[in-house]
C-alpha positions, 0 to 999 in steps of 0.5 A, spaced: 592 570 046 588 567 052 592 561 052 598 565 052 596 569 058 594 563 061 601 560 060 604 566 063 600 565 069 602 558 070 609 560 069 609 565 074 605 561 079 610 555 078 616 560 079 613 563 086 611 556 088 619 554 087 621 560 091 616 559 097 618 552 097 625 553 097 625 558 102 621 553 106 625 548 105 631 552 107 628 554 114 627 547 115 634 545 114 636 550 118 632 549 124 633 541 124 641 543 124 640 547 130 636 542 133 642 537 132 647 542 134 644 544 141 
C-alpha cells in the first residue's frame, strides 16, 4: 500500500513537473521570438 501511494506521488510530481516545464519552455520560446522580431 505504501508503494502504491509512493508511485502515485511520483506520477503526480512528474506530471506537475512536465506541465511547469512546458509552460516555462513556451514562455522562453515566445520571448525569444519577440526578441528576434523586434
